[in-house]
C-alpha positions in Angstrom: 95.1 77.8 93.3 98.6 78.9 94.1 102.1 77.6 93.3 105.4 78.0 95.0 107.4 80.7 93.2 109.8 78.3 91.5 107.0 76.4 90.0 105.4 79.5 88.4 108.1 79.9 85.8 108.3 76.2 85.0 104.5 76.0 84.5 104.7 79.2 82.3 107.6 77.7 80.2 105.6 74.5 79.6 102.6 76.5 78.5 104.7 78.7 76.3 106.0 75.6 74.5 102.5 74.1 74.1 101.1 77.5 73.0 103.9 77.8 70.4 102.9 74.6 68.7 99.2 75.0 69.2 99.0 78.4 67.6 101.8 77.7 65.2 99.4 75.6 63.1 97.5 78.8 62.5 100.7 80.4 61.2 101.9 77.7 58.8 98.6 77.6 56.8 98.5 81.1 55.4 102.0 81.1 53.9 101.2 77.6 52.6 98.1 78.8 50.8 99.8 79.8 47.5 101.3 76.3 47.3 98.0 74.6 48.3 96.2 76.7 45.7 98.6 75.6 43.0 98.3 71.9 44.0 94.5 71.8 44.1 93.8 74.7 41.7 91.7 76.7 44.2 89.9 80.1 44.1 90.2 82.8 46.8 86.9 81.6 48.3 88.1 78.0 48.5 91.3 79.0 50.2 89.4 81.1 52.7 87.0 78.2 53.3 90.0 75.9 54.0 91.3 78.2 56.7 87.8 79.0 58.1 86.9 75.3 58.5 90.2 74.6 60.3 89.6 77.5 62.7 85.8 77.4 63.1 85.1 74.3 65.2 88.1 74.9 67.4 86.9 78.4 68.1 83.2 77.8 68.8 83.9 74.8 71.0 86.0 76.7 73.5 83.1 77.4 75.7 82.0 73.8 76.2 85.7 72.8 76.4 86.1 75.1 79.5 83.5 73.0 81.3 85.6 69.9 80.9 87.6 70.9 84.0 84.7 69.5 86.0 85.2 66.1 84.5 89.0 65.7 84.0 92.3 67.3 85.2 93.1 70.5 83.4 96.6 69.3 82.2 95.0 66.2 80.6 92.4 68.3 78.7 95.0 70.8 77.4 97.6 68.1 76.4 94.8 65.9 74.9 93.6 68.6 72.7 97.1 69.3 71.4 97.7 65.6 70.7 94.3 65.4 68.8 95.2 68.5 66.7 98.7 67.1 65.8 97.5 63.6 64.9 94.6 64.7 62.7 96.6 67.5 61.0 99.2 64.8 60.0 96.4 62.9 58.3 95.2 66.1 56.7 98.6 66.5 55.0 98.0 63.2 53.2 94.8 64.4 51.6 94.3 63.5 47.9 91.5 66.0 47.3 90.5 69.5 48.4 87.3 68.2 50.1 89.3 65.6 52.1 91.7 68.4 53.2 88.8 70.6 54.1 86.9 68.1 56.3 89.9 66.5 58.1 91.3 70.0 58.9 87.9 70.9 60.3 88.0 67.9 62.6 91.6 68.6 63.6 90.7 72.1 64.6 88.5 70.8 67.4 91.8 70.0 69.3 92.5 73.7 69.5 89.4 74.4 71.6 90.9 73.2 74.9 93.9 75.3 75.1 93.2 79.1 75.5 90.6 79.4 78.2 92.3 76.9 80.5 95.9 78.1 80.1 95.0 81.7 80.6 92.9 80.8 83.7 95.8 79.0 85.3 98.2 81.9 84.6 95.8 84.4 86.1 95.9 82.5 89.3 99.6 82.0 89.7 100.6 85.5 88.8 99.5 88.6 90.7 98.2 91.8 89.1 101.6 93.4 89.3 103.1 90.8 87.0 100.1 89.4 85.1 100.6 91.6 82.1 104.2 90.4 81.7 103.2 86.8 82.4 100.5 86.7 79.8 102.7 88.7 77.4 105.5 86.1 77.8 103.0 83.3 77.4 101.9 84.8 74.2 105.5 85.5 73.1 106.0 81.7 73.5 103.1 81.4 71.0 105.0 83.8 68.9 107.9 81.5 68.7 105.7 79.2 66.8 104.5 82.1 64.7 108.1 82.9 63.8 109.4 79.3 63.3 106.3 78.3 61.3 106.6 80.7 58.3 110.3 80.3 58.1 109.9 76.5 58.1 107.4 76.9 55.3 109.9 79.1 53.4 112.7 76.5 53.9 110.7 73.3 53.1 108.8 74.7 50.1 112.2 75.5 48.5 113.1 71.8 48.5 110.0 69.7 49.3 106.3 70.2 49.5 103.5 71.8 51.5 102.7 68.4 52.9 106.0 67.9 54.7 105.7 71.3 56.5 102.4 70.2 58.1 103.8 66.8 58.9 106.9 68.2 60.6 104.8 70.6 62.7 102.5 67.7 63.6 105.4 65.7 65.0 106.5 68.7 67.0 102.9 68.9 68.4 103.0 65.3 69.4 106.3 65.8 71.3 104.9 69.0 73.0 101.7 67.3 73.9 103.2 64.3 75.6 105.8 66.4 77.3 103.2 68.7 78.8 101.1 65.8 80.0 103.8 63.9 81.8 105.4 67.0 83.3 102.2 68.4 84.8 101.1 64.9 85.9 104.2 64.6 88.1 103.6 67.9 89.9 102.4 67.7 93.5 100.0 70.6 92.9 96.6 69.4 91.8 95.6 71.1 88.5 92.2 69.6 88.5 89.5 72.0 89.5 87.7 70.8 92.6 84.9 72.1 94.8 83.2 74.1 92.0 79.7 73.9 90.7 78.6 74.5 87.2 77.9 78.2 86.5 76.9 80.3 83.6 79.5 82.7 82.2 80.0 86.0 84.1 78.7 89.0 82.2 78.8 92.8 82.7 78.3 95.9 80.6 82.0 96.5 80.2 82.6 92.9 79.3 79.9 93.0 76.7 81.4 96.1 75.1 84.8 94.5 75.2 83.4 91.4 73.4 81.8 93.5 70.7 85.0 95.5 70.1 87.1 92.4 69.9 84.7 90.5 67.8 84.7 93.2 65.2 88.5 93.6 65.4 88.9 89.9 64.8 87.5 90.2 61.3 90.4 92.5 60.3 93.1 90.6 62.2 92.2 87.1 60.9 91.1 88.2 57.4 94.1 90.3 56.7 96.7 87.9 58.2 95.3 85.0 56.3 95.5 86.7 52.9 98.7 88.7 53.4 101.0 86.1 51.8 98.6 85.8 48.8 98.7 89.6 48.5 102.5 89.6 48.5 102.5 86.9 45.8 99.7 88.2 43.6 100.2 92.0 43.9 103.8 92.5 44.8 105.4 89.7 42.8 107.0 87.9 45.7 107.7 84.2 45.5 105.8 81.9 47.8 109.0 81.3 49.8 109.9 85.0 50.1 106.3 85.9 51.1 106.5 83.2 53.9 109.8 84.6 55.1 108.3 88.1 55.3 105.4 86.7 57.2 107.9 85.3 59.6 109.6 88.7 59.9 106.2 90.2 61.0 106.0 87.5 63.7 109.5 88.3 64.9 108.5 91.9 65.4 105.5 90.8 67.4 107.5 88.4 69.5 110.2 91.0 70.4 107.8 93.8 71.3 104.9 92.0 72.9 106.6 91.8 76.4 107.4 95.5 76.2 103.7 96.3 75.5 102.7 94.1 78.4 105.2 95.9 80.7 104.0 99.3 79.5 100.5 98.3 80.5 101.7 97.2 84.0 103.6 100.5 84.6 100.7 102.7 83.3 98.2 100.7 85.4 95.9 101.1 82.4 95.1 98.7 79.6 92.7 100.6 77.2 95.0 103.4 76.0 97.7 100.9 74.8 95.0 98.8 73.0 93.3 101.7 71.4 96.6 103.2 70.2 97.5 99.8 68.7 94.2 99.8 66.7 95.1 103.2 65.2 98.6 102.1 64.2 97.1 98.9 62.5 94.7 101.0 60.4 97.5 103.3 59.2 99.8 100.3 58.5 97.2 98.4 56.4 96.4 101.5 54.4 100.1 102.2 53.8 100.9 98.6 52.9 98.2 98.4 50.3 99.0 101.8 48.7 102.8 101.8 48.6 105.1 99.8 46.4 108.4 100.9 48.0 110.0 97.7 49.3 111.6 99.3 52.4 108.4 101.2 53.4 106.5 97.9 53.0 108.9 96.3 55.4 108.3 99.1 57.9 104.5 98.6 57.7 104.8 94.9 58.1 106.9 95.3 61.2 104.4 97.7 62.7 101.6 95.2 62.0 103.7 92.6 63.7 104.1 94.8 66.8 100.5 96.0 67.1 98.3 93.5 65.3 100.0 90.4 66.7 100.9 92.1 70.0 97.2 93.0 70.5 96.2 89.5 71.8 98.3 89.8 74.9 97.0 93.2 75.7 93.4 92.2 75.1 93.7 89.1 77.2 95.1 91.0 80.2 92.2 93.5 80.1 89.7 90.6 79.7 91.0 88.5 82.6 90.7 91.5 85.0 87.1 92.0 84.0 86.1 88.5 85.2 86.0 87.2 88.9 88.7 84.7 89.5 86.3 81.9 90.4 84.3 82.4 87.2 87.1 82.4 84.7 87.0 78.9 83.2 83.5 79.1 81.9 83.6 82.8 81.2 86.9 82.8 79.3 85.7 79.8 77.3 82.6 81.7 76.4 84.5 84.9 75.5 87.0 83.0 73.4 84.2 81.3 71.6 82.5 84.5 70.7 85.7 86.4 69.9 87.5 83.8 67.9 84.3 82.2 66.4 83.5 85.5 64.8 87.0 86.0 63.4 87.2 82.4 62.1 84.5 83.4 59.5 86.7 86.2 58.2 88.9 84.2 55.7 86.0 82.8 53.7 84.3 86.3 53.7 87.6 88.0 52.6 88.0 85.3 49.9 84.5 85.9 48.6 84.8 89.6 48.5 88.3 89.5 46.9 86.9 87.6 43.9 84.4 90.4 43.3 86.1 93.7 44.3 89.8 92.5 44.3 91.9 91.7 47.3 93.4 95.2 47.5 90.0 96.8 47.8 89.0 94.2 50.4 92.1 95.1 52.4 91.1 98.8 52.3 87.8 98.0 53.8 89.4 95.9 56.5 91.7 98.8 57.4 88.9 100.9 58.9 87.5 98.2 61.2 90.1 98.7 63.9 89.0 102.3 64.3 85.5 101.2 64.9 86.8 98.7 67.5 88.7 101.5 69.2 85.6 103.7 69.4 83.5 100.9 70.9 86.2 99.9 73.4 86.5 103.5 74.6 83.0 103.1 76.1 84.0 100.2 78.4 84.9 100.8 82.0 88.3 99.6 83.0 88.4 98.1 86.5 89.5 95.0 88.3 86.6 93.0 89.7 88.6 91.2 92.4 
């Protein structure tokens, strides 16, 4: 599938907007956790369960969601998922009990399943290898806009209103983005519906298996640490909930600014693995530093580094992943990979919450800090090459 040059950037900008709202839901919940905890009187485990349930079904259903391209136009699947996510999260914000919040959020997370494998597949077909790293990095930087706006919106609204209003405002943004994406792509002459394809099993190779193992292990640190960082700042560094949310937003700003530079670096080097492995090492050092120092300015430095390399990692990893999969096998394969990769990481919040009640959150963070090194060692065994 190819687009005329002028359409590539329009399609990319639409996906960036949708990605910002879709992933922004993941970024408004962690800084809201201290306020949600106070409202429902929750433990660390219960807070972790809330976030895990929201993520889990959306993550594990990405593989079957990728096969929906055989039944409906891609743009309808992507926009429909975003609309479902937004509507159900609005209702979740009205929950009168923790159990209601838990189960409605779990149902709403299903809407997230449709986005990632389909959007990345389209981008990989409209951008050549010489610009794919930048295109995916920009696409993910669009997501980072949501990652930036979300925490700052939490900080602003919690100062005057409640955690419920934050979710409701973001849900309305999701409805607007979903309808806009649907009607814009529907009007395009290019047919976004996958035709002339037969159902196939996901593509697998030795290097792809190594990649999935490394990324699955890394996801435990990335999701577990990011989920509980605002709670760490509130409970162990005496930050207010609003200030912790703002600092969370600062971290996302760093990732947004530097992610395209990392993508460009990969393109110029012609290699993906060295940049990814270097990022793993920086993340380990930053988590260790953040949990052991109490100097405010040094903490800011570590959080910025985490923003650059922990958040920037996804764009680098996606570029390497796409090039390991034949172009005609990407929908089903990327859906499978995202399911395994993100399904594993979605269990991290409840695991971190459980451990934090027994060995403290600080000691749990110290354990998480060494997982990226293990991921780096595993990824070094993978062969880096483009399959087509």
